[in-house]
N, C-alpha and C positions, 0 to 999 in steps of 0.2 A: 364551141369552146372545149378545149382539151380538159378531160376529166383529171381531177387531182388524184395522183396515185395514193392508194390507201393500203397500209400494211395489214396483213392478216392478223386479227386479234387473237391473242393467246387465251385459252380457257384457263380457269382457275386450276392450279396444280393440285395434285393429291396432297392431302395434309394442309390445305389452305387455312382451315380454322386453327390448327395447331400453330402454324407460322404466324397467323394474324394476332393471336393472343399472346405472342411473345412480346408484343408492344408493352404489356404490363411490366416486363422486366425493366423498362426505362423508368417506371414509377416506383421502383423498389425503395428509394429513400423516403417515399411518401406513403408507404403502406399503412402507417398508423391512421392517416386520414381515410384511406379506403376501408380499413376495418371498422372505424367509427361510423362511417357512412352506412356500412352493412348492418351494424348494430341498430342504428336509428331506422334503417329501412325495415328491419324485422319488427321493431317496436311500432313503427308507423303502420305496418301491415296488420299487426295484431289489434291495434286500436281501431283500425278501419273495419276489421271483421267483427269487433264488438258491437258495431252499429247495427247490422242486421239482426243480431241476436237480441239486443235491447229493443229494437223496433218491433220485433215479433212479440217480445214480452209486453210491450206497451199495449198492443191490441188485445193481448190475453190477460191483462191485469184486472184486478177486482175494483179498480177505481181508488178513491181515497179512503183513509181510515183514521179514526180519532186516536187510535192507539199507536204511538210511535210512528207518526206520519212520515218522518224523514230518516228512519232507521235504514242505513245503507244495505243491510242484509235482507231487507224485506222487499224482494223483487216482485211481489204481487201488488205493490203500491205504485200508482202512476206517478206520484210526486218523486219517489225514490228513483224510479226509472228515468225521469226527466233530469234530475240532478246528475245521475250517473252518465247520461248521454252528453250533457254539457261538459262534464269532466273528461269524457272520452274525446270530445271535439277539441277541447283545450290541449290535452296531451298529444293528440294527433297533429295539431298545428305546430306544437313545439318540436315534436319528433321530425315532422316534415321539414321544418326550417333547418334543423341541424343535419338532416340527411342530405339536403340540397347543398348546404354550405360545405360539408366535408367532401361530398362527391365532386363538387365543382373545384374545390381546392386540389384534390387529387388529379382531376382531369387536366386542369390548366397547368399545374406543375409538371405533369408528365408530358403534356404537349409542348411545353417550353423546351424541355430537354430534347424531345424528338425533333422539334423545329430546328434547334441548333445543330443537332447531329445531321439532319438532312442537308442543311446549308454546308456543313463541313464536308460531307460526302460529295456534294456537288463541286465544292471548291477543290477538293483533293482528287477527284476522279481523273483518270487518264484522258488524254485528248481523244484517243480512239473511242471512248464512250460517247463523246459529243459528235464524232463522225457518224454515229449510228442513231443518234437521238436528236430531235429538233429542240432547240433551246426554249422556244415559246411553249411548246407542248410540255416540256419538263416542268417549267415554272408554274404553268397552269395546273398541271396534274398534282404537283406537290401541294399547292394551295387547296385544291378541291379535296384531295385525299385526307389532308390534315383536318379539314372541316368535318368530313365524314367520321374520322376517328374521334374527334372532339365530341360529336353528338353521341357516339357509342359509349365513350367513357363517362360522360357527364349525365346523360339521361336515359338513353335507349337501354343499356344493359341493366341499369337499376330498375327501370320499369318492367323489363322482361322478368327479372327475378321477383319483383313484387307480385306480378300476375301469377307466377307459379306458386308463390307462397299462399296467395289467396285461393288458388285451385286446390292445393294439397290440404290446407287447413279447412277449407269449405267442405271438401269431401269427407274429412275426418268428422266434422260436426254432423253432417248428414248421416254418416254411418251410425252415430250414436242415437239419432232420431229413429231411423228405420233402415236396417240393412237391405230390406227388400227394395225400397225406393232407390237406395244407392246402386243396387244391381241394375235396375232399370236405367238409371242415369248413365252408368258406366258403359252401357251398350252404345251410347252416342259417341263416347270419347275416341274409339278407334277410327271412326269415320273422320272426325275432326283432325286427328293426327295425320291420317293419310292425305287429307286436303292440304294441311300445312306443309308436308314434305313435297308434294307435287307442285303446288303453287310457289313454294319457297325456291325451288330449283329454277322455275321459269322466271320468277322475279329477279333472282340473282343473276341469271344470264343476261336478261334485258337491261338490268341496272348497270352491269359492267360495260355492256356495249354502249349504253347512253353516256356513261362517264368518259369512255374513250373518245366517242364522237364529240362530246363537249370540249375535251382537251384539244382535239384537233381543230375545232372551230376557233378556239382561243389562240391556237398557234397561227392560224391564218390571219387573225386580227393583229397579233404581235408582229408578224412579218410585214403586213401592210403598213403599220405605224412606223416600223423601223426603216422601211424603204419608201416613205411617203413622198419624198422628192422625186424618186424614179417613177412612182405611180402617176404623179401629176405631170411630170415631164413627158411621159408617153401617153398621157390622156387615157389611162386605163382605170379610172375610178369605177366605171360601170362594169368592167371586167372583174375587178376585185369584189364589187358588190354581188355580182352573179356567183362568183366562186364561193364567197361567204354564205350567200343565200342558199346554195345547194347543200352546203354542210349544215347550215342552220335548220333547213327543212329535214335533214336526216336526223338531227338531234330531236326535233319536234316529233317526227314519226316514231322514233324509238321511245321517247318519253311517253307518248300517248299509248304505245303498246304496253309500257310498264304500268301506266295508270289503269288500263283496261284489265291487265292481269291482276292488279291489286283490287280493282273493283269487283271482278269476278270472284276473287278470293273472298272478299267481304260478303258478297251476295250469297255464295255457297255456304259460308259460315253461318250467316243469318238464317238461310233457308233450312239447312240441315240441323244446326244447333238449336235454334229457337223452336223449330218444329218438334224436335225431340224433347226440348224442355217443356213445351206445352203438353206433350203427351205424358211426361213424367208428372206434371202438376195435376193433370187429369186423374192419373192413377193415384196420386197422393190424396186428392179430395175424396175419391172413392173409399180410401182407407179410413177417412174420418167418419164415414157412415157405417162402417163395420163395428160390431160390438168388440170392445177391447182394442180398437184400432188407435189411430193417431188422435191426440187432442187437437182442438182448434189452434191453440197456442203453438204446438209443435208444427202444425201444418203451416202457420204463418211464418214461423222462423225458417222453415224449409223453403217457402216461396222466396223470401228475401235472400237467402243464401244461394238459391238457384239463380236468381237474377244477377247476383254478384259473380257467380261462376260463369254465367253466359257472357257477361261483359269481359271477364278475364280471358276466357277462351278467344273471344273476338279480338281482344287486345294483343294476345300472344300471336295471332295470325299476322296483324299489321306490323308488330314489332319484329317478327321474324324476317319480314321483307327488308326492314331497315338494317337489321343485323347482317343479312346476306350482302347488302350493298356495302356496308362498312367493312366486312371481311375482305371483299374484293379490293377496296381502296387501301386497307391496311396491308394486304399482301403485296401490293405494288410498293408501298412505303418500305416494307421489309426488304424487298428486292433492291431498292435504292440504298438502304442503310447497310446492306451486306455486299454492295458493289465493291470490287477490288479498288483500292486506292493507291496513289503514288506514295512513296515513303518520304513524306514531307516532315521536316523537323523545325521547330522554332528555335531550339537551343543547339544548333549545329556548331561543330568546331570549324572555324574559318580555315581555309587553305590558302597557301601562297603560290598561286600559279605564275609561272614565267610567261605562259601564253603560247607554247608550242602545240600545234594541232596536226594530227596525222590521221588520214584515212587509209586503211590497208584492205584492199579487195572487198570493199563494202557493197553488199547487195541488200535490196529492200523491196518488200511488197506489203501493201496494206492488208490487214486482216479481212476487211470488207471486200477486197478485190484481189484475191490471191492469184488470179489468172493474169494479172497485169504486172509486169516487172517495172518498177519505177526507177531503181538504180541497179546497175549491173557491173560488178567488179570495178568500182570506183576507187582510185588511189591518188592521193596527193598529200603534200605536207606544207605547213606554214610555220616559219620560224618566228620566235617572239618579236613582236613589234612590226612584222611585215604586213603588207596588204595583199590579200588574195582575192582577185575578182573572179566571179563566176558568170558566164554568159551562155546563151543558147536559146533556141526557139522555145515558145510556150509549150509546157508539158515535158520539158527535157529533164526535170528533176531538180531544178535549182533550189526552190523553196523547201523541198524535202531534205536537202542537205542541212539547211538551217534548223529544221524541226528535229533532225537527228542530233545535231550539236546540242540543242537544248534538252535533249532526251525526252522529247514528247513521245517518241516511239523507240522501240528496241530494233537494232539492226537485224536483218534476216540472216546475214552471213558477213564474215569479215570482222574487222575491229575498228573502233575509233579510239585514238589515244590522245590524252592531254599530258604534256610533259613526259611522254613515254609510258604513261600509266593508263590502263584500260578505263574507259569511261564508266563502266559499271562498278569499278572499285572505289569511286568517289561517292560520298554522301550527296544525294541529289540536291538538297537545299544548298549545301555548301558550293556545289559546282555551279548552279544557276546564279548564285550570289556573285560569281566572278564574271558573269556575262550580262550584256544588255543588248536590246534589239531596237532598231528604229525601222518600223515597217512602212510599206507604201501607203496603206490605209491606216492612219493613226486613230486609235480608239482613245478618246478622252472621256473621263467620267463626268457626270452632270453635277459638278461642283465648281469651285473657283479655280483660276489659273494657278494660284499658290498650291492648292491641294493636288492638282494634277502634276505639277513639277515635283512636289515633295513625295510623290508616289515612288520615285527612284530611291528615296531615303527618307522614311517617315519620321526620322529623328533629326532631320536637318533643321538648322536655325534659319530665320528669315534672311540673315546676311548671306548664308550659303546659297539659299534659293535665288536671291538677287544676283549673286556672282555667277551662278549657273545660267541664269537667263541672259545676262550680258554676254557670256562666252558663246551662247547659242544664237546671238544676234536677235534675241527676242525682247530685250528690255525696252527698246525704243517704242515698239508698238504697245507693250504692256503699260509703260509709263504714260502713254497718251490716253489710255482709258480713264474715265473719271474715278473708277474704283481701284485702278491699278491691279495689284496681285489678287485682290478680292473680287475681281470681275468674274461673273458666272459665265461659263462657257456654253451652257445649254446641254440638251440631250445629245450625247455623242460628240459634243464640241461644235454644234451647228452654228454658234455665234461667231466662230473664228473662220478665217479663210484657210485654204489648204496649206499655204506657206506658213501661216501663223501656227497652225496645229503641228506641222512638222518641226518647227523651231521649239515649241513647247515639249515635244517628244525628245528632241535632242537635249534640251536643258534637263529633262528627266534622266536621260542616259548619262549626262555629265555629272549629275548629282550622285548617281550610283557609283561612278568611278570604276568601271569594269576593267578587267585585264583583257577580255576578249569582247570585241564589238561586232555585232551583226547588223548590216545595213541591207534591207530587203527592198531594192528598187525605191530608195527613199526620196529620189527627186524626179521620178519618171512622170508624175502627174502634175508637175508645177509649171507655171509660166516662167519665162526667161528671167525676169527680175527676181521672183521668189527663189528660183533655182540657184541664182548666184548667191543670194544671202544664205540659203540653206547649205549649199556646197561649201561656202566659206566656213560655216559653223561645223560642218562635218569634217573638214580638213583639220580644224583645231581639235575636234574630238578624237580623230584617229591617231594623233601624234603619240608615239611611244606605246601604242596599243596594237595587239594582234587584231586585224580587221578582216572579216569575211564580207565581201561586197557583192551582192547580186545586182547586176547592172542591166538596165534597159538602154540607156543612152551611153554608147561606147565612148563618147568623148570624155566622159567623167572618169574613166579608168585607165587612161593612157599611162599614168605614172604608177600603176600598180606594180608590185614586185613580180607577180605572176598572174597570168590569166588562164583560168580553166574553162575550156569550151566543152559543153555537154550537148549531146544529141541522142534522144531516145534513151536516156539513162546511162549512157556510156561516155567516157572521156575520149574525145576525138582529137583534141589539141591541148597543149600546155606550154606556156612560155610568156615572154614579154610582148608588149604591143608591137614594138619594132620588128620582132622576129616573126610574129604571126601574120602581120599585115602583108608580108611578101611571100607567104606560102601558098597562096591561092586556095586556101581551105575554107572551112565553114566560117571562121572568124572574118576572113577577107570578104566573103559574100555578104555577111551580115553588115560589115562596115560599108561596103559599096551601096547596099540597099538603103541603109539609113542615111548616108550622106547624100545619095541621089535624091531621096525624098526631101 
């Protein structure tokens, strides 16, 4: 089995943390919630730290007293300490609730904006972006990365800050008890920090590779589901299973490596930190035996704070790995959100095209294949209302011409003119609003027939949709469905035949009422009966419109005003059918080959 080609993964760029935390800019309108969550986070941390202090006092108290047994300033009384502890628990519960509430509100509101921005960027990205990125991998990665960012904003970052508040305040309390003990304890901290840095980098690298591998496995799944009919037709279910299995095993291997790294991290933290803490406790207990040393109450408070500090240091280690993973995910999101977009406008000023199209010495190469010339010095013109047919062998550059007309790409050289005006001088949305395309492979959305026809004009009335369907010879089969226009077409239109999908696409184009019509081999994959119905609908659609027709069946373009013959990206012939058929050129050879077949 051929191995699936895998792109080399890019390491995190310098300044990844700075770029990742730019995600907070999207939450600017909700900074009030973030600030409140931070306030309640601090209050929650303070009440949490009051617990070990009171617990130490509980063991060092003098028991109960008949005099003022519940005086809240009498911390030597066990009853007072218990009352204070329950007050601390209650306050901590309230602070914790509001911390989670405001933190979640900030995270979900910010994620909602980022999610919409990501969708907008994907919708507005240039076609070249999709030439270099797999659609399945993109959608999977966006979903996975958004989940990682959500965890960072809602819980991970807050917990990370909480642990450091515990560490800093705990060290401050211990410093008031015994600076000597604090010095002994701080001798452990550099080791912990070094371990955090080393393991953090390892975990970050493995986590990023795991996410990339997971996105690629999801891409394989998406491709299989999209082409499920081809998979079954060629009997390649086991091939696809094997391909997915290889990638799934790779994800498993990387994930296990990540867990091993995190496990080793936790083990070293436990071994180094708790071993050091045990030594510090040993030294503290020795101080209680010295004259004028620690009291037993101070020692007990020290022990409880030491336990809290140990837990916080361990928590920082695991949280650091989560932050590293989220940074990698957020960096990719920022790459997407900063990806160059087409200049799309919703409130564009409509233009009134006559429909003249002219190519002047146009050359084109794809950015991803700069060594391959797709179009070379192509020149032709189409007058308003004329039909220009384009023919040629596969790979001659026919579909590239339609892509350039729609301004999916910029020409590498030469000019494309509409009504004598350069294509780049028109507002992109306004220009595309004057064009419609009926492709060979029609893409229908998984909604109703009505919704798919209305895609040509989302503001069309039902009467206009029905009229377009009738003109496209589609109404007869639509009316025969029990649900009529409300019939669901299924994923990518699988519930309709090829001819039916083509006629829905034609109805969609009719509803748009374009000045320039592009037909990209619209009848090449149809049977004779369907072709006749579709061709009749196309003939109606092309009336009084400038039409660019890429033709596979030459019999359908005999009446074109001009026929452009391409070979290897160059114009080799140009003229009417009756002229070209007698020249014994490429058009004649293509005609003879097709008619002989």
